[in-house]
C-alpha positions as CSV (number, residue, x, y, z in Angstrom):
1,M,47.2,85.3,73.9
2,K,45.2,86.4,76.9
3,I,46.9,88.4,79.6
4,L,45.5,89.3,83.0
5,H,47.0,92.4,84.6
6,L,46.7,92.7,88.4
7,S,46.8,95.9,90.5
8,A,45.9,96.1,94.2
9,V,46.6,99.8,94.4
10,K,43.7,102.2,95.0
11,T,45.4,105.6,94.4
12,W,47.0,107.0,91.2
13,G,50.7,107.0,90.8
14,G,53.4,106.2,88.3
15,G,52.7,102.4,88.6
16,E,49.1,102.9,87.6
17,N,50.0,105.2,84.8
18,H,52.3,102.4,83.5
19,I,49.5,99.9,83.5
20,F,47.2,102.2,81.7
21,N,49.9,103.1,79.0
22,L,50.9,99.4,78.6
23,V,47.4,98.0,78.2
24,K,46.3,100.7,75.9
25,T,49.4,100.3,73.7
26,L,49.3,96.5,73.7
27,N,45.6,96.7,72.6
28,S,46.4,99.0,69.7
29,T,49.7,97.4,68.6
30,Y,48.7,93.7,69.1
31,P,44.9,93.5,68.5
32,E,45.1,89.8,68.1
33,N,45.8,89.5,71.9
34,K,43.4,90.4,74.7
35,N,44.3,92.3,77.9
36,F,42.2,92.1,81.0
37,V,42.8,94.2,84.1
38,L,41.7,93.4,87.7
39,C,41.9,96.2,90.3
40,P,40.1,97.4,93.5
41,N,36.6,98.7,93.5
42,N,36.5,102.5,92.8
43,S,40.3,102.7,92.4
44,A,41.8,105.5,90.3
45,L,43.0,103.0,87.8
46,Y,39.5,101.6,87.3
47,Q,38.1,105.0,86.6
48,K,40.8,105.7,84.0
49,L,40.4,102.4,82.3
50,K,36.6,102.8,82.1
51,E,37.0,106.3,80.6
52,N,39.0,104.8,77.8
53,D,36.8,101.7,77.2
54,L,39.5,99.3,78.3
55,S,38.5,95.8,79.7
56,V,38.6,96.0,83.5
57,S,37.1,94.1,86.4
58,T,37.0,95.0,90.0
59,S,37.2,93.3,93.3
60,N,36.6,94.2,97.0
61,L,39.9,94.9,98.7
62,S,39.0,96.2,102.1
63,L,42.0,94.4,103.7
64,K,45.5,94.2,102.4
65,I,45.1,90.4,102.1
66,D,41.5,90.0,100.9
67,P,40.5,86.5,99.8
68,R,37.8,88.0,97.6
69,Y,40.5,89.4,95.3
70,S,42.2,86.0,95.1
71,S,38.8,84.4,94.2
72,K,38.3,87.0,91.5
73,I,41.7,86.1,89.9
74,I,40.6,82.5,89.8
75,A,37.2,83.3,88.3
76,I,38.7,85.4,85.5
77,C,41.3,82.8,84.7
78,R,38.7,80.1,84.4
79,K,36.2,82.2,82.4
80,E,38.7,83.8,80.0
81,K,41.3,81.0,79.8
82,I,44.1,83.4,80.7
83,D,47.5,82.4,79.3
84,L,49.7,84.8,81.5
85,I,49.3,86.9,84.5
86,H,51.2,90.2,84.8
87,I,51.4,91.3,88.4
88,H,52.1,95.0,89.0
89,D,52.6,95.4,92.8
90,P,53.6,93.4,95.9
91,T,50.1,93.1,97.3
92,A,48.8,91.7,94.0
93,L,51.7,89.3,94.1
94,T,50.7,88.0,97.5
95,L,47.1,87.6,96.5
96,S,48.1,85.8,93.3
97,I,50.2,83.3,95.3
98,I,47.2,82.7,97.5
99,A,45.0,82.1,94.5
100,D,47.6,79.8,93.0
101,K,47.5,77.6,96.1
102,L,43.8,77.1,95.5
103,Y,43.7,76.8,91.7
104,R,46.6,76.2,89.2
105,L,47.1,79.6,87.6
106,P,49.0,80.3,84.4
107,P,52.6,81.7,84.6
108,F,53.4,85.0,86.3
109,V,55.3,88.1,85.1
110,L,56.1,90.5,87.9
111,S,56.9,94.2,87.5
112,K,59.4,95.8,89.9
113,K,58.8,99.5,89.6
114,T,60.8,100.9,92.5
115,S,64.4,100.9,93.6
116,F,63.5,99.8,97.2
117,P,65.4,96.6,98.1
118,I,63.5,93.5,98.8
119,K,63.4,92.9,102.5
120,D,65.5,90.0,103.9
121,R,62.6,88.2,105.5
122,R,61.7,84.6,104.8
123,Q,58.1,85.3,103.7
124,T,59.1,88.2,101.4
125,L,62.0,86.2,99.8
126,Y,59.6,83.3,99.3
127,K,57.1,85.6,97.6
128,Y,59.6,87.2,95.2
129,N,61.2,83.8,94.4
130,Y,57.9,82.0,93.9
131,P,58.5,79.5,91.1
132,K,55.5,80.5,89.0
133,I,57.2,83.9,88.4
134,K,59.0,83.4,85.0
135,K,60.2,87.0,84.6
136,I,60.7,90.0,86.8
137,L,60.5,93.2,84.7
138,C,62.6,95.9,86.3
139,V,62.0,99.6,85.5
140,S,65.7,100.4,85.4
141,K,69.1,98.9,85.5
142,E,69.5,100.2,89.1
143,T,66.2,98.5,90.1
144,R,67.5,95.3,88.5
145,R,70.8,95.5,90.4
146,I,69.2,96.1,93.7
147,T,66.5,93.4,93.1
148,S,69.1,90.8,92.0
149,K,70.4,90.7,95.6
150,A,67.2,88.9,96.7
151,I,66.5,86.7,93.7
152,V,68.0,83.2,93.4
153,E,67.4,82.7,89.6
154,K,68.9,85.9,88.4
155,D,68.2,85.1,84.7
156,K,64.6,85.9,85.5
157,L,65.5,89.6,85.8
158,E,65.0,91.8,82.8
159,T,65.1,95.6,82.3
160,I,62.3,97.2,80.5
161,Y,61.9,101.0,80.9
162,H,58.5,102.4,81.2
163,G,57.4,104.7,78.4
164,T,55.2,107.6,77.6
165,N,52.9,108.2,74.6
166,V,55.2,110.3,72.3
167,S,52.5,110.5,69.7
168,A,50.0,112.1,72.0
169,N,49.0,115.7,71.6
170,P,47.7,116.6,75.1
171,Y,44.9,119.1,75.0
172,P,45.5,122.2,77.0
173,S,44.4,122.2,80.6
174,S,41.4,124.3,81.6
175,I,43.6,125.5,84.5
176,I,45.7,128.4,83.6
177,L,48.2,128.5,86.5
178,R,49.3,132.1,86.2
179,E,45.7,133.3,86.1
180,Q,44.5,131.0,88.9
181,L,47.4,132.0,91.2
182,N,47.4,135.7,90.1
183,L,51.1,135.6,89.2
184,K,53.0,138.2,87.3
185,K,54.4,137.6,83.8
186,D,58.0,137.8,85.0
187,Q,57.5,135.2,87.8
188,I,59.2,131.9,87.1
189,L,57.2,128.7,87.6
190,I,59.0,125.7,89.0
191,G,56.9,122.5,88.9
192,N,57.0,119.3,90.8
193,I,54.6,116.3,90.5
194,A,54.9,113.8,93.3
195,N,52.5,112.2,95.7
196,H,53.2,113.1,99.4
197,I,55.1,109.9,100.2
198,R,58.5,109.4,101.9
199,A,60.3,108.4,98.6
200,K,59.6,111.8,97.1
201,D,61.3,113.7,99.9
202,L,59.2,116.9,99.7
203,D,61.0,118.1,102.9
204,T,64.0,118.7,100.7
205,F,61.8,120.4,98.1
206,I,60.7,122.9,100.8
207,N,64.3,123.3,101.9
208,V,65.2,124.3,98.3
209,I,62.5,126.9,98.3
210,D,63.7,128.3,101.6
211,Q,67.3,128.5,100.4
212,L,66.3,130.3,97.2
213,V,63.6,132.7,98.6
214,N,64.8,133.4,102.1
215,V,68.5,133.0,101.8
216,Q,69.2,134.0,98.2
217,N,66.3,136.4,98.0
218,K,64.9,135.0,94.7
219,K,61.4,136.4,95.2
220,E,60.5,136.0,91.5
221,L,60.2,132.2,91.9
222,H,56.9,130.4,92.5
223,F,56.8,126.6,93.0
224,I,53.9,124.4,92.0
225,Q,53.6,121.1,93.8
226,I,51.0,118.6,92.4
227,G,50.3,115.2,94.0
228,A,48.0,113.3,96.3
229,F,48.0,114.5,99.9
230,S,48.8,112.0,102.7
231,K,49.4,112.0,106.4
232,R,52.6,113.8,105.6
233,T,50.9,116.8,104.1
234,D,50.0,118.7,107.3
235,A,53.6,118.7,108.4
236,L,54.7,120.0,105.0
237,I,52.2,122.9,105.0
238,H,53.2,123.7,108.6
239,R,56.9,124.0,107.6
240,V,55.9,126.3,104.7
241,R,54.1,128.6,107.2
242,I,56.9,128.6,109.7
243,L,59.4,129.6,106.9
244,H,57.0,132.2,105.6
245,L,56.9,130.7,102.1
246,E,53.1,130.8,101.5
247,D,53.5,133.3,98.7
248,H,56.1,131.2,96.9
249,I,54.6,127.6,96.9
250,T,51.2,126.3,96.0
251,F,50.1,122.7,96.9
252,M,47.5,121.8,94.3
253,G,46.8,118.2,95.6
254,F,45.9,115.4,93.2
255,Q,45.0,116.6,89.7
256,P,43.4,114.0,87.4
257,N,45.3,115.3,84.3
258,A,48.4,116.7,85.9
259,S,50.5,116.1,82.8
260,Q,48.5,118.7,81.0
261,L,49.9,121.4,83.4
262,I,53.6,120.6,82.8
263,S,53.8,122.7,79.7
264,Q,53.1,125.8,81.9
265,F,56.2,125.1,84.0
266,N,59.5,126.9,83.2
267,I,61.5,124.1,84.8
268,S,60.6,120.7,86.3
269,V,62.3,119.8,89.6
270,L,62.4,116.4,91.4
271,T,63.9,116.0,94.9
272,S,63.2,112.3,95.4
273,Q,65.4,110.1,97.7
274,S,64.2,106.9,96.0
275,E,62.8,106.3,92.5
276,G,62.4,103.7,89.8
277,V,62.1,106.1,86.8
278,P,59.4,108.8,87.4
279,Q,56.8,109.4,84.7
280,F,57.1,113.1,85.5
281,I,60.5,113.2,83.9
282,Y,59.3,111.5,80.7
283,E,56.4,113.8,80.5
284,S,58.6,116.9,81.0
285,F,60.8,115.6,78.2
286,L,57.7,115.3,76.0
287,M,56.4,118.8,76.9
288,K,59.9,120.2,76.2
289,I,60.5,121.5,79.8
290,P,64.1,121.3,81.2
291,V,64.6,119.0,84.2
292,L,66.6,119.2,87.4
293,S,66.5,116.0,89.5
294,T,68.2,114.1,92.3
295,N,70.5,111.3,90.9
296,V,68.6,108.4,92.6
297,G,67.3,105.1,91.2
298,G,67.1,104.9,87.5
299,I,67.1,108.6,86.9
300,P,70.8,108.8,85.9
301,E,70.0,106.3,83.2
302,I,67.7,108.8,81.4
303,I,69.4,112.1,82.4
304,E,73.1,112.6,81.8
305,H,74.2,115.5,83.9
306,G,75.0,118.6,81.9
307,V,73.9,116.9,78.6
308,N,70.1,116.6,78.7
309,G,69.4,117.8,82.3
310,L,71.0,118.5,85.7
311,L,71.5,116.0,88.6
312,A,72.2,116.6,92.2
313,P,72.7,114.4,95.3
314,A,69.6,113.4,97.2
315,H,68.9,115.7,100.3
316,D,71.4,118.3,99.1
317,H,69.1,121.3,99.0
318,I,71.9,123.9,98.6
319,K,73.3,122.0,95.6
320,I,69.8,121.7,94.1
321,A,69.1,125.4,94.7
322,N,72.3,126.5,93.1
323,L,71.8,124.3,90.0
324,L,68.3,125.6,89.6
325,I,69.7,129.2,89.5
326,T,72.3,128.1,87.0
327,L,69.5,126.7,84.8
328,I,67.2,129.7,85.2
329,D,70.1,132.0,84.2
330,N,71.2,130.1,81.1
331,V,68.5,130.0,78.4
332,S,70.8,128.3,75.9
333,L,71.4,125.5,78.3
334,Q,67.7,125.1,78.8
335,E,67.2,124.9,75.0
336,N,70.0,122.3,74.7
337,F,68.4,120.1,77.4
338,I,65.0,120.4,75.9
339,H,66.2,119.3,72.4
340,R,68.3,116.4,73.6
341,S,65.8,115.1,76.1
342,H,63.0,115.1,73.6
343,N,65.2,113.1,71.2
344,V,66.1,110.6,74.0
345,L,62.4,110.1,74.7
346,I,61.4,109.5,71.1
347,R,64.4,107.1,70.6
348,S,64.2,105.0,73.7
349,F,61.3,105.7,76.0
350,S,58.1,105.5,74.0
351,T,55.1,103.4,75.0
352,E,55.6,101.6,71.7
353,T,59.1,100.5,72.6
354,M,57.9,99.4,76.1
355,A,55.0,97.4,74.7
356,Q,57.1,95.7,72.0
357,K,59.7,94.6,74.6
358,T,57.0,93.5,77.0
359,M,55.2,91.5,74.3
360,T,58.4,89.7,73.4
361,T,58.8,88.6,77.0
362,Y,55.2,87.5,77.1
363,K,55.6,85.4,74.0
364,S,58.8,83.8,75.2
365,I,57.1,82.6,78.4
366,V,53.9,81.4,76.8
367,N,55.8,79.6,74.1
368,G,58.1,78.0,76.7
369,K,61.3,79.5,75.3
C-alpha cells in the first residue's frame, strides 16, 4: 500500500508532531507499505522529516489556495500510484478537492485534530462531506461528538487518539533552565508548552501567575512558557510588564526540541480554552511530570481529575492557581499522578497503538470493506 500524507501548515505544532510520529512508526512497523509526505517549502515539518530520512516532497504554497500544491498532489499520485491520501488539515483538504476535480484521486482519509466545530457554511460543509472522504479520524471522543454535528454520514467518524513514542529515551537538552535563568535551587519551575494562539489562552496563564505571585505572594515560583510567537505575543509581554511579573516568567519562544526540556519542570500546566488532545500532556506523562490542565476538548479523556492529574474550568485562573498550590504542597499526590499517568500512556497512548489503529482503517478503505 502507498499512502500520501498531506500537510499545508508551515509552522510546527501538535498536528505536525502527529504526522511525524505517525509516518515514522508506520514505516518501522509496516515496512511493506510506503508513506510519502507533501508539505510546503521550508516548512518545519519538512525540516524534521528530512533530518530523519523520511520520504518528503515540497510544494510552493504562497497563497492559502495555491494551484501549484494541487498540481503536486496529482504528480505524486501519478508517479507513485498512490492508493490512499491522508489529509491532515483543512487547507490541505481544500487543495485535495481542487486536485480531485482535475484528476481522479484515490480515496481520502481526513484527520480532525481540534475540537473547533465545523462552521455552518455551505462551502465548508461541502468540503467536510466530500464523497471521496471515506473516514474522518478524530483525535478524541469530544472532537468526534462536535464534528458529528456537521457530518451527514456519521459512520465515517472514528476516534483514534494521537500517541507519543513511549520507547524513546530523549537525550538531555543542552539547555539547563536553572543555569540559564540563574534560578535558585529552591525555586519551583512550572512549565507550559503552547504556541501563542487563541486556543491556548495564555492570558489566563498570565492571570494565574499574577494570582500566585502578586496576590498569594508565592515568590518562589518561576514559569517557563515555550512556543512560537505570534501577533499576540507583544500584548502578552506587555501584560507581564504591567503586572511586574518579569522575574517570574520567561518566554522562550519556539524551541526545536521542546520536549527535552519537560523533564526539568516540576509541574506542567495548560490553560487552553480549546484543544484536541495536546502532545504536551502525553510528553509530560512520559517524562513523569505531574499535570494540571483545563478540562477542555479531549483532555478529560486522558486525565481523570484527582486520579492521574488535576483539571480546572477554562478561564478560571483562581481555581487553577489554587489547584497548583495544592499540587505543589502535596508530594505524595504528585508521585501518584506520575505513576498512574505513565501507566495510562504506555497502555493506551503510544505511537504503536496509534499506528496500528490507523493502518487498520487504511486497509479497510483500500480493500473496500
